[in-house]
ZAMIZA-536233 format. One line per 2 residues: number of its first residue (from 1); for each residue x, y, z of N, C-alpha, C. Coordinates in steps of 0.05 Angstrom, whole numbers, plus 5000, padded with zeros to 4 digits. Example, Ala and Ser with C-alpha at 12.3 -4.5 7.8 and 13.67 -1.06 7.14 Angstrom:
<nodes>
1> 5264/4886/5156/5246/4910/5156/5264/4934/5156 ~ 5257/4955/5142/5273/4979/5143/5258/5001/5157
</nodes>
This chain:
<nodes>
1> 4467/2104/5837/4466/2119/5862/4438/2118/5874 ~ 4436/2118/5900/4410/2116/5913/4396/2143/5916
3> 4412/2165/5913/4401/2191/5917/4401/2201/5945 ~ 4410/2184/5964/4411/2191/5992/4436/2206/5998
5> 4434/2228/6013/4458/2244/6020/4478/2227/6035 ~ 4504/2232/6027/4526/2218/6039/4529/2189/6029
7> 4511/2180/6011/4515/2153/6000/4530/2155/5974 ~ 4556/2147/5974/4573/2150/5952/4576/2124/5935
9> 4560/2104/5942/4562/2079/5927/4551/2082/5899 ~ 4565/2071/5879/4557/2073/5851/4560/2045/5838
11> 4540/2037/5823/4542/2011/5808/4537/2017/5779 ~ 4543/1998/5762/4540/2002/5733/4513/1991/5722
13> 4494/1988/5740/4468/1979/5731/4447/1992/5748 ~ 4422/1989/5739/4400/2001/5754/4376/1982/5752
15> 4359/1982/5772/4335/1965/5772/4311/1984/5775 ~ 4293/1982/5755/4270/1999/5755/4245/1980/5752
17> 4226/1983/5770/4202/1966/5769/4180/1981/5754 ~ 4162/1965/5743/4139/1977/5729/4122/1955/5718
19> 4107/1960/5696/4089/1940/5685/4105/1915/5675 ~ 4130/1919/5667/4146/1897/5658/4152/1877/5680
21> 4146/1883/5705/4149/1863/5726/4132/1839/5722 ~ 4112/1841/5705/4096/1817/5699/4113/1795/5687
23> 4134/1803/5673/4152/1783/5659/4165/1764/5680 ~ 4180/1775/5700/4192/1757/5719/4172/1742/5736
25> 4149/1753/5741/4128/1739/5756/4119/1714/5740 ~ 4114/1718/5714/4105/1695/5697/4128/1675/5694
27> 4153/1685/5692/4176/1667/5690/4178/1649/5715 ~ 4173/1661/5738/4174/1645/5763/4152/1624/5763
29> 4128/1632/5754/4105/1613/5753/4111/1591/5733 ~ 4122/1598/5710/4129/1577/5690/4150/1558/5701
31> 4170/1568/5716/4190/1551/5727/4179/1532/5747 ~ 4159/1542/5762/4145/1525/5782/4131/1501/5768
33> 4116/1507/5746/4103/1486/5732/4123/1467/5719 ~ 4145/1478/5709/4164/1461/5696/4178/1442/5716
35> 4180/1450/5741/4192/1433/5761/4176/1407/5765 ~ 4150/1409/5759/4133/1384/5761/4132/1369/5734
37> 4136/1384/5712/4134/1373/5685/4158/1381/5668 ~ 4182/1370/5674/4206/1379/5661/4206/1374/5631
39> 4190/1356/5621/4189/1349/5593/4168/1365/5577 ~ 4153/1382/5590/4133/1398/5576/4146/1419/5559
41> 4135/1425/5536/4145/1447/5519/4137/1474/5532 ~ 4150/1495/5521/4143/1522/5530/4114/1528/5525
43> 4104/1519/5501/4076/1524/5494/4057/1510/5513 ~ 4064/1486/5521/4046/1471/5539/4045/1484/5567
45> 4068/1494/5576/4069/1508/5602/4053/1534/5600 ~ 4056/1549/5578/4041/1574/5574/4011/1567/5574
47> 4003/1546/5560/3975/1539/5559/3965/1533/5587 ~ 3980/1517/5603/3971/1510/5630/3967/1535/5647
49> 3984/1555/5644/3982/1580/5660/3958/1596/5651 ~ 3953/1597/5625/3931/1613/5614/3904/1601/5620
51> 3901/1574/5615/3874/1562/5617/3865/1557/5646 ~ 3884/1560/5665/3876/1556/5693/3875/1583/5708
53> 3880/1605/5693/3880/1631/5706/3853/1640/5716 ~ 3852/1656/5737/3827/1666/5747/3816/1688/5729
55> 3790/1686/5721/3780/1707/5703/3780/1735/5715 ~ 3786/1755/5698/3784/1782/5707/3763/1797/5689
57> 3752/1818/5700/3731/1831/5686/3738/1860/5681 ~ 3730/1871/5658/3738/1898/5650/3727/1920/5668
59> 3743/1941/5671/3733/1965/5685/3729/1986/5664 ~ 3724/2010/5673/3720/2032/5654/3745/2038/5637
61> 3768/2029/5646/3793/2035/5631/3805/2010/5620 ~ 3792/1987/5621/3803/1962/5611/3783/1948/5593
63> 3795/1931/5576/3778/1912/5561/3793/1886/5559 ~ 3781/1867/5544/3793/1840/5543/3821/1839/5532
65> 3828/1859/5516/3855/1859/5503/3876/1869/5523 ~ 3868/1879/5545/3887/1890/5564/3893/1871/5588
67> 3873/1856/5596/3877/1839/5620/3882/1809/5612 ~ 3878/1803/5587/3886/1776/5578/3871/1753/5590
69> 3885/1730/5595/3872/1706/5605/3863/1709/5634 ~ 3875/1727/5649/3868/1731/5677/3891/1730/5696
71> 3886/1725/5721/3906/1724/5742/3917/1696/5745 ~ 3943/1693/5743/3956/1666/5744/3951/1652/5770
73> 3949/1625/5768/3947/1608/5792/3966/1585/5787 ~ 3992/1587/5794/4012/1566/5789/4005/1539/5800
75> 3991/1538/5823/3984/1513/5835/3964/1498/5817 ~ 3944/1511/5806/3925/1499/5788/3939/1491/5762
77> 3958/1508/5753/3970/1503/5727/3987/1477/5727 ~ 3994/1467/5750/4008/1442/5751/3991/1418/5741
79> 3964/1421/5743/3946/1400/5734/3924/1413/5718 ~ 3929/1421/5693/3909/1435/5677/3889/1417/5663
81> 3895/1391/5662/3876/1373/5648/3883/1370/5619 ~ 3881/1391/5604/3887/1392/5575/3906/1415/5570
83> 3923/1413/5549/3940/1435/5542/3938/1438/5511 ~ 3942/1463/5503/3945/1470/5475/3975/1472/5469
85> 3985/1451/5456/4014/1449/5451/4021/1459/5423 ~ 4046/1467/5420/4056/1477/5394/4087/1475/5394
87> 4098/1470/5370/4127/1468/5367/4138/1490/5350 ~ 4164/1489/5345/4177/1509/5328/4165/1512/5301
89> 4159/1489/5288/4147/1490/5262/4120/1505/5261 ~ 4105/1502/5283/4079/1516/5284/4083/1546/5284
91> 4103/1555/5299/4108/1584/5301/4120/1594/5274 ~ 4137/1578/5261/4147/1586/5235/4124/1589/5215
93> 4105/1570/5216/4082/1572/5198/4066/1597/5204 ~ 4064/1604/5230/4049/1629/5237/4063/1653/5224
95> 4090/1654/5225/4104/1676/5212/4099/1676/5182 ~ 4098/1652/5170/4092/1650/5141/4064/1661/5135
97> 4045/1654/5153/4018/1664/5149/4015/1694/5155 ~ 4036/1705/5167/4037/1734/5173/4052/1749/5151
99> 4057/1735/5128/4071/1747/5105/4101/1752/5109 ~ 4113/1738/5128/4142/1739/5131/4155/1724/5108
101> 4177/1735/5097/4192/1720/5077/4214/1704/5090 ~ 4228/1688/5075/4249/1670/5087/4271/1686/5100
103> 4278/1709/5089/4299/1725/5102/4290/1735/5129 ~ 4265/1744/5131/4255/1753/5157/4253/1730/5177
105> 4244/1707/5167/4241/1684/5185/4268/1676/5196 ~ 4289/1676/5179/4316/1668/5188/4326/1687/5210
107> 4319/1713/5208/4327/1732/5229/4314/1725/5255 ~ 4290/1713/5255/4277/1706/5279/4287/1679/5291
109> 4289/1659/5273/4296/1632/5282/4326/1627/5284 ~ 4342/1641/5267/4370/1637/5267/4378/1611/5253
111> 4359/1599/5239/4366/1574/5224/4355/1576/5196 ~ 4353/1553/5183/4345/1553/5154/4315/1548/5151
113> 4299/1553/5172/4270/1549/5170/4258/1565/5147 ~ 4238/1553/5133/4226/1567/5111/4196/1560/5110
115> 4182/1574/5094/4153/1569/5090/4149/1544/5074 ~ 4132/1527/5082/4127/1502/5068/4099/1500/5057
117> 4096/1490/5033/4070/1483/5022/4051/1507/5021 ~ 4027/1502/5033/4005/1521/5030/4010/1547/5045
119> 4002/1569/5031/4004/1595/5044/3976/1607/5048 ~ 3956/1590/5048/3928/1599/5051/3919/1601/5080
121> 3937/1596/5099/3929/1598/5127/3929/1626/5137 ~ 3920/1628/5162/3919/1655/5175/3934/1652/5202
123> 3939/1675/5214/3953/1675/5240/3936/1661/5261 ~ 3910/1661/5259/3894/1648/5280/3894/1618/5278
125> 3909/1606/5259/3912/1578/5257/3932/1567/5278 ~ 3948/1584/5290/3967/1575/5311/3951/1563/5333
127> 3960/1540/5344/3947/1526/5365/3951/1540/5392 ~ 3938/1564/5394/3942/1581/5417/3919/1578/5437
129> 3924/1581/5463/3903/1577/5483/3880/1597/5483 ~ 3884/1620/5469/3863/1640/5467/3857/1646/5438
131> 3836/1661/5433/3828/1667/5406/3820/1696/5403 ~ 3830/1709/5381/3824/1737/5377/3818/1740/5347
133> 3798/1757/5342/3789/1762/5314/3784/1791/5310 ~ 3799/1802/5291/3795/1830/5283/3775/1831/5260
135> 3754/1848/5263/3734/1850/5242/3730/1879/5235 ~ 3718/1884/5212/3712/1911/5203/3687/1921/5217
137> 3687/1945/5227/3663/1956/5240/3641/1959/5219 ~ 3616/1955/5229/3593/1959/5212/3587/1937/5193
139> 3603/1914/5194/3598/1892/5176/3595/1866/5191 ~ 3578/1848/5181/3575/1822/5193/3600/1806/5188
141> 3605/1785/5205/3629/1770/5203/3625/1741/5211 ~ 3643/1724/5202/3642/1695/5209/3670/1684/5206
143> 3679/1669/5225/3706/1657/5224/3707/1632/5240 ~ 3728/1616/5236/3732/1591/5250/3760/1589/5262
145> 3763/1576/5285/3788/1571/5298/3791/1541/5300 ~ 3812/1530/5288/3818/1501/5292/3838/1498/5315
147> 3831/1481/5334/3849/1477/5357/3853/1447/5362 ~ 3875/1441/5375/3882/1414/5384/3889/1414/5413
149> 3877/1397/5429/3884/1395/5457/3897/1367/5463 ~ 3915/1367/5482/3929/1343/5490/3922/1336/5519
151> 3914/1311/5523/3907/1302/5550/3932/1299/5568 ~ 3934/1315/5588/3955/1313/5608/3944/1309/5636
153> 3918/1302/5638/3904/1301/5663/3909/1277/5680 ~ 3923/1257/5670/3929/1234/5686/3909/1211/5682
155> 3883/1218/5679/3863/1196/5675/3865/1185/5647 ~ 3865/1159/5645/3868/1147/5619/3841/1146/5604
157> 3820/1147/5618/3794/1148/5605/3778/1171/5616 ~ 3776/1192/5601/3762/1216/5610/3746/1229/5587
159> 3726/1244/5594/3709/1257/5575/3706/1286/5583 ~ 3709/1303/5563/3706/1332/5567/3682/1342/5551
161> 3669/1361/5563/3646/1374/5550/3651/1404/5548 ~ 3644/1415/5525/3649/1443/5521/3626/1461/5532
163> 3634/1481/5547/3615/1501/5557/3622/1528/5544 ~ 3602/1542/5534/3607/1567/5520/3592/1590/5533
165> 3606/1612/5538/3593/1636/5545/3601/1657/5525 ~ 3582/1672/5514/3588/1692/5494/3572/1717/5497
167> 3584/1739/5491/3570/1764/5490/3546/1762/5472 ~ 3525/1777/5478/3500/1775/5464/3503/1782/5434
169> 3524/1795/5427/3529/1803/5399/3543/1781/5383 ~ 3550/1759/5397/3565/1738/5383/3549/1711/5384
171> 3553/1695/5363/3544/1668/5362/3569/1650/5361 ~ 3573/1634/5382/3596/1617/5384/3587/1588/5387
173> 3600/1570/5371/3594/1542/5372/3619/1525/5372 ~ 3620/1503/5386/3643/1485/5387/3635/1458/5375
175> 3652/1448/5356/3646/1424/5342/3671/1406/5340 ~ 3671/1382/5352/3650/1370/5368/3649/1383/5396
177> 3626/1380/5409/3623/1392/5435/3631/1374/5458 ~ 3639/1349/5450/3648/1330/5470/3674/1317/5460
179> 3693/1313/5478/3718/1300/5471/3723/1277/5490 ~ 3731/1254/5479/3737/1230/5494/3766/1223/5491
181> 3779/1218/5513/3808/1210/5514/3810/1183/5527 ~ 3826/1165/5514/3829/1138/5525/3857/1134/5536
183> 3875/1153/5532/3902/1150/5543/3915/1177/5547 ~ 3936/1177/5563/3951/1201/5568/3966/1210/5543
185> 3968/1237/5539/3981/1249/5517/3966/1246/5490 ~ 3942/1235/5491/3925/1233/5467/3916/1261/5459
187> 3913/1265/5433/3905/1291/5422/3878/1290/5409 ~ 3863/1312/5411/3837/1314/5398/3834/1342/5386
189> 3822/1343/5363/3817/1368/5349/3788/1377/5352 ~ 3784/1403/5351/3757/1414/5350/3758/1442/5337
191> 3735/1451/5329/3732/1477/5315/3714/1495/5332 ~ 3723/1520/5334/3705/1541/5347/3697/1560/5325
193> 3671/1562/5321/3660/1580/5300/3648/1604/5314 ~ 3653/1627/5303/3642/1652/5315/3631/1669/5292
195> 3608/1681/5297/3595/1698/5277/3579/1720/5292 ~ 3571/1740/5277/3555/1761/5289/3559/1787/5274
197> 3553/1809/5289/3556/1835/5277/3530/1846/5267 ~ 3532/1870/5257/3556/1886/5256/3563/1898/5284
199> 3589/1903/5288/3599/1915/5313/3607/1944/5307 ~ 3602/1962/5325/3611/1990/5321/3641/1993/5323
201> 3651/2015/5314/3680/2020/5315/3690/2022/5344 ~ 3715/2016/5348/3728/2017/5374/3712/2002/5396
203> 3705/1977/5389/3690/1961/5408/3701/1932/5410 ~ 3694/1918/5431/3702/1890/5435/3678/1874/5444
205> 3679/1848/5436/3657/1830/5445/3671/1804/5454 ~ 3668/1797/5479/3683/1774/5490/3667/1748/5489
207> 3681/1726/5492/3669/1699/5495/3688/1682/5510 ~ 3678/1659/5520/3695/1641/5535/3687/1612/5527
209> 3707/1595/5522/3703/1567/5517/3717/1551/5540 ~ 3701/1534/5553/3713/1518/5575/3707/1489/5570
211> 3729/1473/5571/3727/1444/5569/3727/1434/5598 ~ 3707/1419/5605/3705/1409/5633/3700/1379/5634
213> 3715/1365/5652/3710/1337/5656/3700/1332/5684 ~ 3691/1353/5697/3680/1350/5725/3702/1356/5745
215> 3728/1354/5737/3750/1361/5755/3765/1385/5745 ~ 3772/1385/5720/3787/1407/5708/3769/1426/5693
217> 3777/1451/5693/3763/1472/5678/3784/1485/5660 ~ 3784/1477/5635/3804/1486/5615/3792/1509/5600
219> 3800/1533/5608/3786/1558/5599/3802/1573/5578 ~ 3789/1578/5556/3801/1595/5534/3784/1619/5530
221> 3797/1642/5529/3782/1667/5525/3783/1674/5495 ~ 3762/1688/5486/3760/1697/5458/3752/1726/5459
223> 3762/1742/5440/3752/1769/5437/3751/1776/5407 ~ 3729/1788/5399/3725/1799/5373/3726/1829/5376
225> 3742/1842/5359/3746/1871/5363/3748/1886/5336 ~ 3742/1911/5338/3743/1929/5314/3764/1951/5319
227> 3770/1965/5297/3788/1988/5300/3776/2009/5318
</nodes>
């Protein structure tokens, strides 16, 4: 019912808008990117949307964990340059690294997927476009993120250089700091190391890693946070 006097129309559903409206907005943006790249995986499309988003900055009521990668730009996402791709097996391994057992994993995947081999990994090993690290307050810390990027920029011979911005409380390094691609869909690995501290309780420290070839700006956000 609309609540308007004399309006007797009734339907068996209701539409309520709110913060969840971000979901259909992102779905539309993802569909737009997929119309140009029908063979891209969901992870590749997500990466394109995240790494080309416009940076946002925290206000008195926000921090890096609330505004995420930034404001989407579907037009830029069509040509992101590089993408952080991942498949079903990568997400299954993430569940394994999150201490999920086979019964729990089957409830998520609906198939016979199981944990394979090493269980020494961590959740941050997932090839995700952003990086987050939870640390104990009052203690120094050090961690590494292994990432793989795929060249989708069109140019068969291109070089990317890493640019790093980090909060003064963090030390962030990328190794190697330069990536060379000789063909389309070629993959390259790199490691992002972060250290620092100690950080006080209930605090965040941000950083940004950008791969640039002079045309594309492939931006990944990082946040180190405490309880």
